[in-house]
N, CA, C and O atoms as a MOPAC input file, in Angstrom:
PM7 MOZYME 1SCF
protein

 N     -1.44100 1    87.01600 1    52.66800 1
 C     -1.34100 1    88.33200 1    52.06500 1
 C     -1.04200 1    88.22600 1    50.57500 1
 O     -1.56200 1    89.00200 1    49.77300 1
 N     -0.20500 1    87.26400 1    50.21000 1
 C      0.14900 1    87.09400 1    48.80400 1
 C     -1.07400 1    86.68500 1    47.97500 1
 O     -1.21600 1    87.09200 1    46.82200 1
 N     -1.93700 1    85.89100 1    48.56600 1
 C     -3.14300 1    85.47300 1    47.85400 1
 C     -4.03400 1    86.67300 1    47.53200 1
 O     -4.57800 1    86.77600 1    46.43300 1
 N     -4.17200 1    87.55400 1    48.47600 1
 C     -4.99800 1    88.74200 1    48.26400 1
 C     -4.41300 1    89.60400 1    47.15200 1
 O     -5.15100 1    90.12300 1    46.31500 1
 N     -3.10500 1    89.75600 1    47.14000 1
 C     -2.46000 1    90.55200 1    46.09400 1
 C     -2.62600 1    89.89800 1    44.72300 1
 O     -2.79800 1    90.58700 1    43.71700 1
 N     -2.57200 1    88.56200 1    44.68900 1
 C     -2.75300 1    87.86800 1    43.40900 1
 C     -4.18100 1    88.05300 1    42.88500 1
 O     -4.38700 1    88.27500 1    41.69200 1
 N     -5.15200 1    87.95900 1    43.77800 1
 C     -6.54900 1    88.14900 1    43.37000 1
 C     -6.76400 1    89.58300 1    42.90800 1
 O     -7.47200 1    89.81700 1    41.92900 1
 N     -6.16300 1    90.54400 1    43.59700 1
 C     -6.28300 1    91.94200 1    43.18500 1
 C     -5.69000 1    92.16900 1    41.80400 1
 O     -6.20300 1    92.98300 1    41.03500 1
 N     -4.62600 1    91.46700 1    41.48300 1
 C     -4.00400 1    91.65500 1    40.17400 1
 C     -4.84000 1    91.02400 1    39.06400 1
 O     -4.69100 1    91.39600 1    37.90000 1
 N     -5.71500 1    90.07900 1    39.40000 1
 C     -6.55900 1    89.42600 1    38.39200 1
 C     -7.83000 1    90.21900 1    38.09800 1
 O     -8.43200 1    90.03000 1    37.04100 1
 N     -8.24700 1    91.08700 1    38.99200 1
 C     -9.50100 1    91.81700 1    38.81600 1
 C     -9.49600 1    92.68600 1    37.55700 1
 O    -10.47600 1    92.63800 1    36.81500 1
 N     -8.45000 1    93.48200 1    37.26500 1
 C     -8.47800 1    94.26900 1    36.02200 1
 C     -8.54400 1    93.39400 1    34.76600 1
 O     -9.18000 1    93.76700 1    33.78000 1
 N     -7.88600 1    92.23100 1    34.80600 1
 C     -7.93600 1    91.33400 1    33.65300 1
 C     -9.34600 1    90.77900 1    33.45900 1
 O     -9.80700 1    90.64800 1    32.32600 1
 N    -10.02200 1    90.45900 1    34.53500 1
 C    -11.38800 1    89.93500 1    34.44000 1
 C    -12.33000 1    90.99800 1    33.89900 1
 O    -13.21300 1    90.69900 1    33.09500 1
 N    -12.14300 1    92.23700 1    34.33800 1
 C    -12.99100 1    93.31400 1    33.82600 1
 C    -12.74200 1    93.57400 1    32.35800 1
 O    -13.66800 1    93.93200 1    31.63200 1
 N    -11.51600 1    93.40400 1    31.90500 1
 C    -11.20200 1    93.63500 1    30.49900 1
 C    -11.83400 1    92.57800 1    29.60500 1
 O    -12.14600 1    92.85400 1    28.44600 1
 N    -12.02800 1    91.36400 1    30.13200 1
 C    -12.59800 1    90.27800 1    29.33600 1
 C    -14.11700 1    90.35600 1    29.23300 1
 O    -14.69800 1    89.81200 1    28.29300 1
 N    -14.76500 1    91.01900 1    30.17500 1
 C    -16.21600 1    91.13600 1    30.15200 1
 C    -16.62500 1    92.33500 1    29.31700 1
 O    -16.11200 1    93.43800 1    29.50400 1
 N    -17.52500 1    92.12000 1    28.42100 1
 C    -18.00600 1    93.21300 1    27.58800 1
 C    -19.41800 1    93.57800 1    28.01000 1
 O    -20.31100 1    92.73100 1    28.01700 1
 N    -19.61600 1    94.83300 1    28.35900 1
 C    -20.94300 1    95.28000 1    28.75300 1
 C    -21.55800 1    96.17800 1    27.69200 1
 O    -22.66500 1    96.68600 1    27.87300 1
 N    -20.86000 1    96.37300 1    26.60300 1
 C    -21.39000 1    97.24200 1    25.56400 1
 C    -22.42800 1    96.49000 1    24.72700 1
 O    -22.35100 1    95.27100 1    24.57800 1
 N    -23.36700 1    97.20600 1    24.20300 1
 C    -24.41900 1    96.63500 1    23.37500 1
 C    -23.95500 1    96.66900 1    21.92600 1
 O    -23.40400 1    97.66900 1    21.46500 1
 N    -24.17900 1    95.57500 1    21.21600 1
 C    -23.79500 1    95.54400 1    19.80400 1
 C    -24.69500 1    96.46900 1    19.01800 1
 O    -25.87100 1    96.64000 1    19.33800 1
 N    -24.12000 1    97.06700 1    17.97500 1
 C    -24.89600 1    97.97100 1    17.13700 1
 C    -25.97300 1    97.19500 1    16.39700 1
 O    -25.75300 1    96.07900 1    15.92600 1
 N    -27.12100 1    97.80400 1    16.31000 1
 C    -28.25200 1    97.19200 1    15.62800 1
 C    -28.15500 1    97.53600 1    14.14900 1
 O    -28.03000 1    98.71000 1    13.79900 1
 N    -28.20900 1    96.53900 1    13.27800 1
 C    -28.04600 1    96.74800 1    11.84600 1
 C    -29.41600 1    97.00600 1    11.21800 1
 O    -30.15700 1    96.07000 1    10.91900 1
 N    -29.74300 1    98.28600 1    11.02300 1
 C    -31.04500 1    98.65300 1    10.45800 1
 C    -31.17800 1    98.20400 1     9.01300 1
 O    -32.27300 1    97.85300 1     8.57300 1
 N    -30.07600 1    98.21100 1     8.26800 1
 C    -30.14000 1    97.79700 1     6.86700 1
 C    -30.52300 1    96.32200 1     6.75200 1
 O    -31.28000 1    95.94400 1     5.85800 1
 N    -30.00400 1    95.49600 1     7.64900 1
 C    -30.33400 1    94.06900 1     7.62300 1
 C    -31.80500 1    93.85300 1     7.95700 1
 O    -32.46100 1    92.99700 1     7.36300 1
 N    -32.32100 1    94.62600 1     8.90600 1
 C    -33.73500 1    94.52200 1     9.27000 1
 C    -34.60700 1    94.91400 1     8.08900 1
 O    -35.61100 1    94.26100 1     7.81000 1
 N    -34.22500 1    95.98000 1     7.39600 1
 C    -35.01900 1    96.41500 1     6.23100 1
 C    -34.99500 1    95.37700 1     5.11700 1
 O    -36.01700 1    95.12600 1     4.47900 1
 N    -33.83100 1    94.77100 1     4.87900 1
 C    -33.74800 1    93.72800 1     3.84200 1
 C    -34.64700 1    92.55300 1     4.20100 1
 O    -35.36000 1    92.03200 1     3.34300 1
 N    -34.61800 1    92.13300 1     5.45800 1
 C    -35.46600 1    91.00900 1     5.88100 1
 C    -36.94000 1    91.36900 1     5.81900 1
 O    -37.76200 1    90.52700 1     5.45700 1
 N    -37.29200 1    92.60400 1     6.16400 1
 C    -38.68800 1    93.02200 1     6.06400 1
 C    -39.15500 1    92.99000 1     4.62000 1
 O    -40.26200 1    92.53500 1     4.33300 1
 N    -38.31500 1    93.47300 1     3.70900 1
 C    -38.69500 1    93.44700 1     2.29400 1
 C    -38.88200 1    92.02000 1     1.80600 1
 O    -39.81900 1    91.72900 1     1.06300 1
 N    -37.98300 1    91.12500 1     2.22800 1
 C    -38.05000 1    89.74400 1     1.76100 1
 C    -39.26300 1    89.01800 1     2.32900 1
 O    -39.95200 1    88.30400 1     1.60100 1
 N    -39.53100 1    89.19000 1     3.61500 1
 C    -40.60400 1    88.42100 1     4.24800 1
 C    -41.97800 1    89.05000 1     4.06600 1
 O    -42.98300 1    88.35300 1     4.20500 1
 N    -42.05800 1    90.33400 1     3.76200 1
 C    -43.35700 1    90.97300 1     3.57300 1
 C    -43.73400 1    91.08100 1     2.10100 1
 O    -44.80400 1    91.59800 1     1.77900 1
 N    -42.87600 1    90.60400 1     1.20300 1
 C    -43.17000 1    90.65300 1    -0.22600 1
 C    -44.36100 1    89.74100 1    -0.52400 1
 O    -44.40500 1    88.59400 1    -0.08000 1
 N    -45.31400 1    90.26200 1    -1.27200 1
 C    -46.53400 1    89.50700 1    -1.57600 1
 C    -46.30100 1    88.61800 1    -2.79100 1
 O    -46.63100 1    89.00200 1    -3.91300 1
 N    -45.73800 1    87.43800 1    -2.57700 1
 C    -45.50200 1    86.51700 1    -3.68300 1
 C    -46.31100 1    85.23000 1    -3.55300 1
 O    -46.11000 1    84.29300 1    -4.32700 1
 N    -47.21200 1    85.17500 1    -2.59500 1
 C    -48.07500 1    84.01000 1    -2.44500 1
 C    -47.49800 1    82.91000 1    -1.57000 1
 O    -48.19200 1    81.93200 1    -1.29200 1
 N    -46.25400 1    83.03500 1    -1.12800 1
 C    -45.65500 1    82.01900 1    -0.26600 1
 C    -45.94000 1    82.34700 1     1.19700 1
 O    -45.98800 1    83.51900 1     1.57200 1
 N    -46.12900 1    81.32500 1     2.02100 1
 C    -46.25200 1    81.59900 1     3.45400 1
 C    -44.89400 1    82.01500 1     4.03400 1
 O    -43.85100 1    81.74700 1     3.43900 1
 N    -44.91700 1    82.65600 1     5.17100 1
 C    -43.69400 1    83.21900 1     5.76100 1
 C    -42.66600 1    82.13700 1     6.04800 1
 O    -41.47000 1    82.38000 1     5.88600 1
 N    -43.09100 1    80.95000 1     6.46800 1
 C    -42.13400 1    79.91900 1     6.83500 1
 C    -41.43400 1    79.29700 1     5.63100 1
 O    -40.53700 1    78.47300 1     5.80900 1
 N    -41.82100 1    79.67000 1     4.40500 1
 C    -41.14300 1    79.16300 1     3.21800 1
 C    -40.38300 1    80.25400 1     2.46300 1
 O    -39.92200 1    80.00900 1     1.34800 1
 N    -40.24000 1    81.43900 1     3.03300 1
 C    -39.56400 1    82.53200 1     2.35600 1
 C    -38.09100 1    82.65000 1     2.71600 1
 O    -37.43900 1    83.60200 1     2.28600 1
 N    -37.54700 1    81.72600 1     3.48200 1
 C    -36.16900 1    81.82400 1     3.95200 1
 C    -35.12300 1    81.45200 1     2.93000 1
 O    -33.96200 1    81.82500 1     3.10100 1
 N    -35.46500 1    80.75000 1     1.89400 1
 C    -34.48500 1    80.35200 1     0.90200 1
 C    -34.85700 1    79.02900 1     0.25700 1
 O    -35.94300 1    78.49600 1     0.48400 1
 N    -33.93700 1    78.50200 1    -0.55500 1
 C    -34.25000 1    77.27900 1    -1.30200 1
 C    -34.36300 1    76.01900 1    -0.44400 1
 O    -35.00500 1    75.05600 1    -0.86300 1
 N    -33.76300 1    76.00100 1     0.73200 1
 C    -33.82300 1    74.80100 1     1.56800 1
 C    -35.07900 1    74.74100 1     2.42900 1
 O    -35.32100 1    73.72700 1     3.08400 1
 N    -35.87100 1    75.78400 1     2.44500 1
 C    -37.06500 1    75.78100 1     3.29000 1
 C    -38.09500 1    74.75500 1     2.84400 1
 O    -38.69700 1    74.07800 1     3.67900 1
 N    -38.30100 1    74.63400 1     1.56000 1
 C    -39.31500 1    73.70600 1     1.05100 1
 C    -38.95500 1    72.24400 1     1.36500 1
 O    -39.80200 1    71.52600 1     1.89600 1
 N    -37.72700 1    71.77400 1     1.05800 1
 C    -37.40700 1    70.38200 1     1.42100 1
 C    -37.43700 1    70.12300 1     2.92900 1
 O    -37.88100 1    69.06100 1     3.36600 1
 N    -36.96900 1    71.08400 1     3.72500 1
 C    -37.00300 1    70.90100 1     5.17400 1
 C    -38.43500 1    70.85800 1     5.68600 1
 O    -38.74900 1    70.10100 1     6.60500 1
 N    -39.29800 1    71.66600 1     5.09400 1
 C    -40.70800 1    71.67100 1     5.48600 1
 C    -41.34500 1    70.31800 1     5.18600 1
 O    -42.05300 1    69.76000 1     6.02400 1
 N    -41.09200 1    69.79500 1     3.99400 1
 C    -41.70000 1    68.52000 1     3.63200 1
 C    -41.09600 1    67.35800 1     4.42600 1
 O    -41.80100 1    66.40400 1     4.75600 1
 N    -39.80400 1    67.43200 1     4.73200 1
 C    -39.19700 1    66.38100 1     5.56900 1
 C    -39.80300 1    66.39600 1     6.97100 1
 O    -40.10200 1    65.34200 1     7.53400 1
 N    -39.98100 1    67.58300 1     7.52900 1
 C    -40.58200 1    67.68600 1     8.85600 1
 C    -42.02000 1    67.18400 1     8.82600 1
 O    -42.46300 1    66.49900 1     9.74700 1
 N    -42.75100 1    67.52800 1     7.75900 1
 C    -44.14000 1    67.08300 1     7.61700 1
 C    -44.20500 1    65.56400 1     7.51900 1
 O    -45.06800 1    64.93900 1     8.13500 1
 N    -43.29100 1    64.96100 1     6.74200 1
 C    -43.25200 1    63.50800 1     6.59700 1
 C    -42.86900 1    62.84000 1     7.91200 1
 O    -43.41800 1    61.79300 1     8.25800 1
 N    -41.93300 1    63.43500 1     8.64700 1
 C    -41.51700 1    62.87700 1     9.92800 1
 C    -42.67300 1    62.87500 1    10.92700 1
 O    -42.88000 1    61.89200 1    11.63700 1
 N    -43.41600 1    63.96200 1    10.98200 1
 C    -44.55300 1    64.04400 1    11.90500 1
 C    -45.63400 1    63.04500 1    11.49000 1
 O    -46.20700 1    62.36100 1    12.33900 1
 N    -45.91200 1    62.96100 1    10.20000 1
 C    -46.90900 1    62.00400 1     9.73100 1
 C    -46.50700 1    60.57100 1    10.01400 1
 O    -47.32800 1    59.77000 1    10.46100 1
 N    -45.24300 1    60.24200 1     9.75700 1
 C    -44.74900 1    58.89800 1    10.03900 1
 C    -44.78100 1    58.57600 1    11.52300 1
 O    -45.08900 1    57.45200 1    11.91900 1
 N    -44.46200 1    59.56900 1    12.33900 1
 C    -44.49700 1    59.36200 1    13.78700 1
 C    -45.91500 1    59.09200 1    14.26800 1
 O    -46.13100 1    58.25100 1    15.14100 1
 N    -46.87800 1    59.80500 1    13.69800 1
 C    -48.28200 1    59.57400 1    14.07200 1
 C    -48.73100 1    58.17100 1    13.67300 1
 O    -49.40200 1    57.48400 1    14.44300 1
 N    -48.36100 1    57.75900 1    12.48200 1
 C    -48.72700 1    56.41400 1    12.02000 1
 C    -48.08200 1    55.35600 1    12.90800 1
 O    -48.72400 1    54.36800 1    13.26500 1
 N    -46.81000 1    55.55900 1    13.26700 1
 C    -46.11400 1    54.59600 1    14.12000 1
 C    -46.73100 1    54.55300 1    15.51900 1
 O    -46.82000 1    53.48500 1    16.12500 1
 N    -47.15300 1    55.69800 1    16.02900 1
 C    -47.79600 1    55.73000 1    17.34600 1
 C    -49.12300 1    54.97600 1    17.30300 1
 O    -49.44000 1    54.21500 1    18.21700 1
 N    -49.89100 1    55.18800 1    16.24500 1
 C    -51.15600 1    54.45800 1    16.11500 1
 C    -50.92300 1    52.95900 1    15.96600 1
 O    -51.69300 1    52.15200 1    16.48800 1
 N    -49.85900 1    52.58700 1    15.25100 1
 C    -49.51400 1    51.17100 1    15.11300 1
 C    -49.15800 1    50.58200 1    16.48000 1
 O    -49.59900 1    49.48400 1    16.82000 1
 N    -48.36700 1    51.30700 1    17.25200 1
 C    -47.99900 1    50.83400 1    18.58300 1
 C    -49.20900 1    50.69500 1    19.48800 1
 O    -49.31000 1    49.72300 1    20.23700 1
 N    -50.12600 1    51.64200 1    19.43200 1
 C    -51.35400 1    51.54800 1    20.22100 1
 C    -52.19700 1    50.35900 1    19.78800 1
 O    -52.75100 1    49.65000 1    20.62800 1
 N    -52.29600 1    50.13800 1    18.48200 1
 C    -53.08500 1    48.99500 1    18.01800 1
 C    -52.46400 1    47.67700 1    18.45200 1
 O    -53.19000 1    46.72300 1    18.73200 1
 N    -51.13500 1    47.59900 1    18.51500 1
 C    -50.50400 1    46.38000 1    18.98400 1
 C    -50.77600 1    46.13200 1    20.46200 1
 O    -50.90600 1    44.98700 1    20.89600 1
 N    -50.86200 1    47.23400 1    21.24500 1
 C    -51.18500 1    47.07000 1    22.65800 1
 C    -52.63400 1    46.66400 1    22.86700 1
 O    -52.94800 1    45.87200 1    23.75600 1
 N    -53.51600 1    47.21500 1    22.03900 1
 C    -54.93500 1    46.90300 1    22.19000 1
 C    -55.23800 1    45.47900 1    21.73700 1
 O    -56.00700 1    44.77400 1    22.39000 1
 N    -54.64800 1    45.05400 1    20.64000 1
 C    -54.95500 1    43.75800 1    20.05600 1
 C    -54.01300 1    42.65500 1    20.53100 1
 O    -53.94700 1    41.59200 1    19.91500 1
 N    -53.29100 1    42.89600 1    21.60900 1
 C    -52.34300 1    41.90700 1    22.13000 1
 C    -53.09200 1    40.66100 1    22.60500 1
 O    -54.08500 1    40.75300 1    23.32600 1
 N    -52.59900 1    39.50600 1    22.19000 1
 C    -53.26800 1    38.24800 1    22.53800 1
 C    -52.54600 1    37.53300 1    23.64300 1
 O    -52.97000 1    36.45600 1    24.06300 1

């Protein structure tokens, strides 16, 4: 019986910790992002996020290119194995 009473006393606390409300949608933030990303400045969308987008883009491009070269090297070693 004591266990049931203890569980009953925990139920209101559990309900208080769960939030079912929806966070307010910030329309001003959406408008600022729309203005920034839809501005016709000649940049593609994936480079309009800020100053770090360009170096990250080129690092990712170099990583993919290097990975392709390394994969081709590995394949050539398997093919030309003596």
